[in-house]
N, C-alpha and C positions, 0 to 999 in steps of 0.2 A: 504493501499500500503507500500510496506516495506521499510526502509528507507534506501540509497545509503550510503556506508562508503567506506573511501579511508586512503590506510596508509600513515602514515607520512613521507616523504621522508627529509633525513636529511643530504643534502650537500648543502643546504641553511642556513645557520646559522650565526650568526655574537656573539663574545663575547666582552665585555667591559669592564674594568678595571677602577673604581673610587674610590681615597683615602675615604678611611672609617672615618665617624665622627670622630671625638678624637684619631683618627688611627695614630697619628703622624705627625710629619713635614718634610721638608726635600724632600720629593717629589713629581714631578709633580702631579696635581689635577686627570687630565686624562692619566692612564700608556697607554693603548692602547686600539680601540676597531676596530672589524674589522678583522683584517689580521693573522687568524690563519685557519691553513689546516686541524686542526683534535683536538677533543675533547674529550677527556676521563675521568672518574671518576664520573660521574654522577649518585654514589652510594650511599645507604643509607643502614646501616644492624643493626637489633637489637642483643644486647648481650642476649644471653639466658642462664638462670642459671636454673639448675637442683635440686631440690633436693628430698633427699632419706625422705620421712615419714614413721614412723613408723607404720606395721601392713598391708601398700599398698605395697603387693608384685607383685603387676601385672603391675607398672611402676613408672615414677617419676613425680613430679610436676615440670611443668617448668614455669617459669616468668621471664618475660621480664626486663632485665637490662639497664645499658646503652646502648644509640645507637652512631654506627660507621661510618664513613664519611670516606671513601678513600681519596687521596689528586687528586686534579683535574688535569690533563694532557693537556696543551694545547701545539700544535704543531703549525709550520709556517715556511716559505721558508724566509732566511735571506733577509732582506729590506733594499734595498742602497736607498740612496738619489736620488727625480728626477734629481736633477743638476749636478750628479756624482760626489756627494758626499760621505761620509762614511757610513759603516751600521748602522742602528738605535740598541742604544746600552742601551735602556733605560730597557728591563729586567735585562742585565747584571748592570747596576747600581744597581737596587733595590736589588738584592742577592749580591751585594757587600758590599752595607749596613750594612747588616747582619754578613758577611765575618770578616769583618775590625771593627766589634762591634761601628757603629756609630748608636748611640740612640739620638732620638727615631726612630725605625726602623719604616717607614710608613708601615700602613695596606690596603689592598686592596680589595674593595667589588665587586663583579662580576655578570653578566649577560649575560646567555645563553639563545639565541632567536634563535627557528629556523622559520624561512620564508616560505612562499608559494611562488612557481617556478618565481612567476614577484617580490620578494621583497618587496610587498605591506603590506603584513599583516605578524602578528605575529601570527603563531597557536599552539606554546609551549616554555615555559619558566621556566629556573632554575635561582636562586639566591644563594647565597653564601656571607658570611661577613666575615669579619675581616680576610683576607688572609695573611698568609705569602711566600713569597718564601723557599721553600723547596731544591731546586735544577734546575739548568741550566746546559743544555748539550749544547754544540755547534754541529756542522754540523760535520756529515763524511765526509773527505777529501780523494777523490778517483778520479785521474785524468783520469783513463780509462772509467768510466761510465758515466760523463757528467749530473748527475745528479744535481737538486736543493738543494743548501745548506739548510739544514733544521735543526734550532734548538728546544729544548723541555723545557717547562717549567713545573715544580711541584708546586703547589699552595695549601697547607696546610691550613686549613679553620676552622672554629668554626659554622657552620650552612649552611645547603644547604637545599633549601625548592623546589618543585614544584610549579609555582604561575599558579594559575588557573584561577586568576581574570583577565584576560586580557583588 
């Protein structure tokens, strides 16, 4: 009997950002969890080096060089405190530490998890290490559209891996 397979639905996911061990002080231990609407940048690419070998006229020798990863891009609706308070500024505070030269800049590890429809089991997950904020973008403000205010965070990290031992 053939095994039935199901495609992974990607709309039920969580992202957790926790301070890296030895990753600097000054930031919260938990920068954020969950509340992101979109996550891109779960990419790895191998740098291929080509070498021409004398006498080998029919092609090049290709060897693997360093791996490259793209920045992780997280988008979320701007969150206002439930008690009518102000917008949560944790992501902006993190990049402000970089811009103002506050040292050491806290680094964060991240875990991106895709869940089953009932949010009971983790079906796939990726982790990254020693992330730094590359860019934070505020929302596009347009009184005509009535859309949710979306902010974007780009995280440059030092290692991405898919975790297979769930």
